[in-house]
N, CA, C and O of each residue as an XYZ file, in Angstrom:
348
protein
N     125.555     75.488    149.766
C     126.842     76.162    149.482
C     127.071     75.808    147.822
O     126.677     74.780    147.272
N     127.724     76.798    147.248
C     128.209     76.483    145.812
C     129.591     75.967    145.963
O     130.273     75.996    146.988
N     129.906     75.494    144.812
C     131.288     74.947    144.567
C     132.411     75.804    145.106
O     133.253     75.348    145.880
N     132.404     77.103    144.666
C     133.485     78.041    145.282
C     133.433     78.115    146.726
O     134.492     78.007    147.345
N     132.303     78.291    147.368
C     132.427     78.261    148.745
C     132.776     76.986    149.466
O     133.353     77.071    150.550
N     132.478     75.829    148.964
C     132.988     74.493    149.464
C     134.483     74.466    149.294
O     135.188     73.895    150.127
N     134.946     75.019    148.322
C     136.430     75.034    147.976
C     137.163     75.825    148.883
O     138.193     75.432    149.432
N     136.545     77.161    149.084
C     137.127     78.091    150.110
C     137.085     77.491    151.438
O     138.027     77.822    152.158
N     136.224     76.684    151.950
C     136.041     76.271    153.203
C     136.926     74.980    153.664
O     137.486     74.837    154.750
N     136.906     74.017    152.488
C     137.583     72.788    152.808
C     138.744     72.396    151.994
O     139.366     71.383    152.315
N     139.154     73.200    150.818
C     140.213     72.871    150.030
C     141.527     72.643    150.837
O     142.200     71.649    150.563
N     141.920     73.471    151.779
C     143.179     73.232    152.257
C     143.245     72.111    153.324
O     144.281     71.488    153.561
N     142.111     71.908    153.923
C     142.082     70.502    154.729
C     142.271     69.255    153.933
O     143.013     68.326    154.250
N     141.521     69.327    152.861
C     141.553     68.148    151.778
C     142.895     68.034    151.137
O     143.349     66.912    150.913
N     143.566     69.114    150.825
C     144.900     69.186    150.243
C     145.865     68.418    151.272
O     146.645     67.540    150.903
N     145.740     68.809    152.494
C     146.800     68.500    153.543
C     146.467     66.773    153.751
O     147.395     65.988    153.947
N     145.286     66.401    153.691
C     144.909     64.931    153.902
C     145.520     64.171    152.597
O     146.067     63.073    152.694
N     145.392     64.769    151.545
C     145.872     64.122    150.300
C     147.489     63.912    150.291
O     148.039     62.910    149.833
N     148.102     64.937    150.828
C     149.575     64.893    150.983
C     149.910     63.790    151.909
O     150.782     62.964    151.640
N     149.162     63.778    153.086
C     149.394     62.704    153.984
C     149.354     61.253    153.410
O     150.248     60.429    153.602
N     148.265     61.039    152.712
C     148.137     59.870    151.918
C     149.136     59.550    150.974
O     149.500     58.378    150.877
N     149.610     60.398    150.291
C     150.716     60.379    149.336
C     152.059     59.963    150.169
O     152.865     59.159    149.700
N     152.215     60.525    151.337
C     153.382     60.255    152.116
C     153.452     58.935    152.610
O     154.509     58.306    152.659
N     152.211     58.433    153.027
C     151.912     57.152    153.616
C     152.291     56.117    152.526
O     153.013     55.160    152.806
N     151.806     56.316    151.301
C     152.150     55.313    150.158
C     153.618     55.305    149.880
O     154.205     54.244    149.669
N     154.195     56.406    149.876
C     155.828     56.474    149.685
C     156.496     55.669    150.624
O     157.393     54.902    150.274
N     156.070     55.804    151.967
C     156.684     55.131    152.933
C     156.538     53.502    152.739
O     157.415     52.643    152.834
N     155.154     53.366    152.439
C     155.035     51.681    152.066
C     155.903     51.323    150.950
O     156.523     50.260    150.980
N     155.993     52.112    149.987
C     156.863     51.595    148.766
C     158.268     51.503    149.183
O     159.006     50.738    148.561
N     158.721     52.190    150.161
C     160.203     52.024    150.505
C     160.378     50.921    151.392
O     161.483     50.379    151.421
N     159.347     50.456    152.205
C     159.418     49.335    153.299
C     159.445     48.086    152.592
O     158.976     47.935    151.464
N     160.050     47.119    153.336
C     160.053     45.734    152.828
C     159.051     44.997    153.519
O     158.677     45.484    154.585
N     158.509     43.875    153.127
C     157.429     43.084    153.591
C     156.597     42.336    152.747
O     156.758     42.464    151.533
N     155.747     41.589    153.170
C     154.904     40.827    152.305
C     153.720     41.710    152.007
O     153.430     42.681    152.705
N     153.037     41.322    150.920
C     151.662     42.054    150.617
C     150.664     41.922    151.739
O     150.716     40.904    152.430
N     149.763     42.844    151.991
C     148.873     42.926    153.089
C     147.423     43.141    152.573
O     147.289     43.875    151.593
N     146.407     42.617    153.092
C     145.121     42.947    152.547
C     144.596     44.294    152.748
O     143.695     44.772    152.058
N     145.187     44.898    153.721
C     144.844     46.333    154.103
C     145.112     47.248    152.881
O     144.285     47.956    152.306
N     146.556     47.083    152.566
C     146.910     47.990    151.275
C     146.097     47.774    150.164
O     145.720     48.725    149.480
N     145.737     46.435    149.872
C     145.006     46.275    148.741
C     143.691     46.917    148.858
O     143.237     47.547    147.903
N     143.036     46.800    149.984
C     141.674     47.509    150.090
C     141.803     48.980    150.229
O     140.810     49.667    149.990
N     142.898     49.530    150.583
C     143.226     51.001    150.525
C     143.332     51.530    149.096
O     142.834     52.597    148.734
N     144.070     50.639    148.258
C     144.408     50.998    146.939
C     142.954     50.921    146.100
O     142.704     51.668    145.154
N     142.178     50.049    146.529
C     140.919     49.879    145.727
C     140.018     51.133    146.155
O     139.335     51.764    145.348
N     140.091     51.390    147.393
C     139.186     52.590    147.755
C     139.693     53.962    147.073
O     138.931     54.860    146.717
N     141.169     53.987    146.939
C     141.606     55.137    146.158
C     141.064     55.343    144.955
O     140.767     56.472    144.566
N     140.850     54.053    144.114
C     140.112     53.930    142.835
C     138.779     54.612    142.832
O     138.383     55.260    141.863
N     138.144     54.464    143.856
C     136.785     54.793    144.053
C     136.781     56.375    144.193
O     135.912     57.124    143.748
N     137.906     56.734    144.887
C     137.828     58.328    145.011
C     138.107     59.135    143.714
O     137.737     60.300    143.560
N     138.866     58.331    142.700
C     139.015     58.921    141.440
C     137.794     59.022    140.454
O     137.622     59.822    139.533
N     136.925     57.909    140.932
C     135.640     57.806    139.958
C     134.820     58.958    140.168
O     134.651     59.408    141.301
N     134.289     59.474    139.131
C     133.440     60.574    139.313
C     132.033     60.280    139.622
O     131.247     61.200    139.846
N     131.660     58.998    139.649
C     130.330     58.569    140.084
C     130.170     58.722    141.508
O     131.049     58.322    142.271
N     129.029     59.316    141.958
C     128.749     59.407    143.295
C     127.849     58.450    143.771
O     126.962     58.073    143.005
N     127.925     57.953    144.990
C     128.471     58.603    146.229
C     129.862     58.068    146.275
O     129.944     56.843    146.354
N     130.833     58.666    146.244
C     132.260     58.046    146.453
C     132.401     57.729    147.824
O     133.090     56.742    148.081
N     131.874     58.380    148.788
C     132.259     58.045    150.289
C     131.510     56.515    150.566
O     132.001     55.616    151.250
N     130.467     56.478    149.999
C     129.788     55.018    150.352
C     130.542     53.941    149.562
O     130.592     52.790    149.996
N     131.107     54.280    148.453
C     131.844     53.075    147.731
C     133.333     52.927    148.557
O     133.872     51.828    148.679
N     133.856     54.043    149.044
C     135.124     53.831    149.682
C     134.824     53.068    150.939
O     135.617     52.188    151.274
N     133.850     53.292    151.611
C     133.576     52.577    152.797
C     133.355     51.129    152.662
O     133.717     50.252    153.447
N     132.623     50.983    151.408
C     132.376     49.434    150.943
C     133.731     48.722    150.744
O     133.886     47.543    151.065
N     134.706     49.479    150.204
C     135.841     48.733    149.819
C     136.601     48.341    151.149
O     137.335     47.352    151.182
N     136.396     49.153    152.237
C     137.138     48.789    153.658
C     136.300     48.087    154.610
O     136.742     47.772    155.715
N     135.037     47.805    154.222
C     134.287     47.027    155.243
C     133.943     45.543    155.027
O     134.052     45.037    153.910
N     133.574     44.927    155.980
C     133.226     43.425    155.852
C     131.894     43.319    155.287
O     130.940     43.853    155.852
N     131.767     42.661    154.204
C     130.414     42.576    153.443
C     129.503     41.666    154.074
O     128.312     41.778    153.784
N     129.963     40.537    155.115
C     129.198     39.529    155.340
C     128.146     40.122    156.389
O     128.313     41.189    156.980
N     127.031     39.277    156.538
C     125.955     39.750    157.395
C     125.872     38.689    158.575
O     125.257     39.003    159.594
N     126.430     37.531    158.474
C     126.270     36.535    159.614
C     127.476     36.926    160.619
O     128.638     37.116    160.259
N     126.982     37.014    161.965
C     128.167     37.269    162.982
C     129.052     36.158    163.047
O     128.634     35.032    162.777
N     130.332     36.377    163.404
C     131.184     35.435    163.713
C     131.019     34.834    165.164
O     130.510     35.500    166.065
N     131.485     33.508    165.352
C     131.195     32.973    166.654
C     132.107     33.611    167.737
O     131.702     33.898    168.863
N     133.328     33.798    167.311
C     134.432     34.399    168.305
C     135.215     35.387    167.570
O     135.649     35.154    166.442
N     135.391     36.411    168.147
C     136.442     37.434    167.821
C     138.022     36.861    167.709
O     138.571     36.254    168.630
N     138.586     37.132    166.550
C     139.924     36.616    166.554
C     140.881     37.615    166.953
O     142.024     37.242    167.217
N     140.556     38.905    167.039
C     141.467     39.964    167.491
C     140.839     40.853    168.468
O     139.621     40.824    168.649
N     141.607     41.631    169.098
C     141.044     42.542    170.313
C     140.607     43.834    169.427
O     139.683     44.499    169.895
N     141.120     44.216    168.319
C     140.593     45.508    167.844
C     140.394     45.434    166.339
O     140.907     44.541    165.664
N     139.672     46.350    165.858
C     139.542     46.292    164.368
C     140.599     46.671    163.591
O     141.406     47.452    164.094
N     140.779     46.266    162.412
C     142.006     46.401    161.661
C     141.701     47.489    160.402
O     142.646     47.791    159.673
N     140.615     47.963    160.205
C     140.218     48.790    159.137
C     139.970     48.425    157.884
O     139.650     49.264    157.042
N     140.084     47.150    157.604
C     139.734     46.592    156.352
C     139.303     45.146    156.499
O     139.479     44.513    157.540
N     138.680     44.608    155.315
C     138.152     43.201    155.636
C     139.215     42.190    155.044
O     139.589     42.385    153.888
N     139.686     41.208    155.703
C     140.642     40.369    155.142
C     140.313     39.498    153.984
O     141.149     38.996    153.232
N     138.913     39.350    153.898
C     138.350     38.549    152.844
C     138.173     37.061    153.328
O     137.950     36.215    152.462
N     138.254     36.687    154.627
C     138.127     35.276    154.910
C     136.780     35.123    155.343
O     136.357     34.012    155.663
């Protein structure tokens, strides 16, 4: 597909997702509470989206993933949290 065809097919969906992200960040700005590693990782990933260097998706995923290779002995939670706390 060429650029025009890709925009015709996916632009409105991507636009809606971008508005959702902006609304999410607005809600966080209005909320009280302590800083959180997930928001820091999210903002770092947003910076990668703005970078024109490809592959953006790979770099965004790296911002949100655990970079360690050794397995942990025991899980500390019952579910994934979507970002690496850096511990």
